[in-house]
C-alpha positions in Angstrom: 0.0 0.0 0.0 1.0 3.6 -0.3 1.2 4.0 3.5 3.6 1.0 3.7 5.8 2.6 1.0 5.8 5.9 2.8 6.8 4.2 6.0 9.7 2.5 4.3 10.8 5.7 2.6 10.7 7.7 5.9 12.7 4.9 7.6 15.4 5.1 4.9 15.6 8.9 5.3 15.6 8.6 9.1 12.7 11.1 9.2 10.7 10.4 12.3 8.0 13.1 11.5 7.4 11.6 8.1 7.3 8.1 9.6 4.8 9.3 12.2 2.5 10.7 9.5 2.8 7.5 7.4 2.1 5.2 10.4 -0.8 7.4 11.3 -2.3 7.1 7.8 -1.9 3.3 7.9 -3.4 3.1 11.4 -6.4 5.2 10.4 -6.9 3.2 7.2 -6.9 -0.1 9.2 -9.2 1.4 11.8 -11.6 2.6 9.1 -11.6 -0.9 7.6 -12.5 -2.3 11.0 -9.1 -4.0 11.4 -8.6 -2.7 14.9 -6.1 -5.4 16.0 -3.8 -4.5 13.1 -4.3 -0.8 13.7 -3.1 -0.9 17.3 0.6 -1.5 16.5 0.4 1.1 13.7 -1.0 3.7 16.2 1.8 2.8 18.7 4.5 3.2 16.0 3.0 6.5 14.9 3.0 7.9 18.5 6.5 6.6 19.1 7.8 8.3 15.9 6.0 11.5 16.7 7.5 11.6 20.2 11.0 11.0 18.7 10.4 13.8 16.2 9.4 16.1 19.1 5.9 16.7 17.8 3.8 16.4 21.0 0.6 17.6 19.2 0.8 14.9 16.6 1.6 12.4 19.3 -1.5 13.4 21.2 -3.7 13.2 18.0 -2.4 9.7 17.3 -3.0 8.6 20.8 -6.6 9.9 20.6 -7.1 7.4 17.7 -5.5 4.8 19.8 -8.1 5.4 22.5 -10.9 4.6 20.0 -9.1 1.5 18.7 -8.6 0.2 22.3 -12.3 0.6 22.8 -13.2 -1.4 19.7 -10.9 -4.1 21.0 -12.8 -4.2 24.3 -9.8 -2.9 26.2 -11.8 -0.3 28.0 -9.6 0.1 31.0 -6.6 0.8 28.8 -8.6 3.2 26.7 -9.8 5.1 29.8 -6.4 5.2 31.3 -4.9 6.6 28.1 -7.8 9.1 27.8 -7.2 10.3 31.3 -3.4 10.7 30.5 -4.3 12.7 27.4 -6.6 15.0 29.3 -3.8 15.8 31.7 -1.3 16.4 28.9 -3.8 18.6 27.0 -4.8 20.5 30.1 -1.1 21.2 30.9 -0.6 22.4 27.3 -3.5 24.8 27.5 -2.2 26.2 30.8 1.0 27.3 29.2 
């Protein structure tokens, strides 16, 4: 797929931000197709790349998608814990 090609190219260029965007597209496509178990590692990879790139906003957006995916996988406690963490992070960001 195009997302997989973008992931490979970003990896070759050592571009964490491009990799985060590519993983995010892959994760969202999988989630939209109802393939939540496959979307989970893609969301995690996207968040990891976004953190490494220093883009906290993108990392938060990706993790919001992760909350939804965890819910679809009946991992409600994990979803709620992550949502609480995101609320704290976003609240701190707004306070600045």
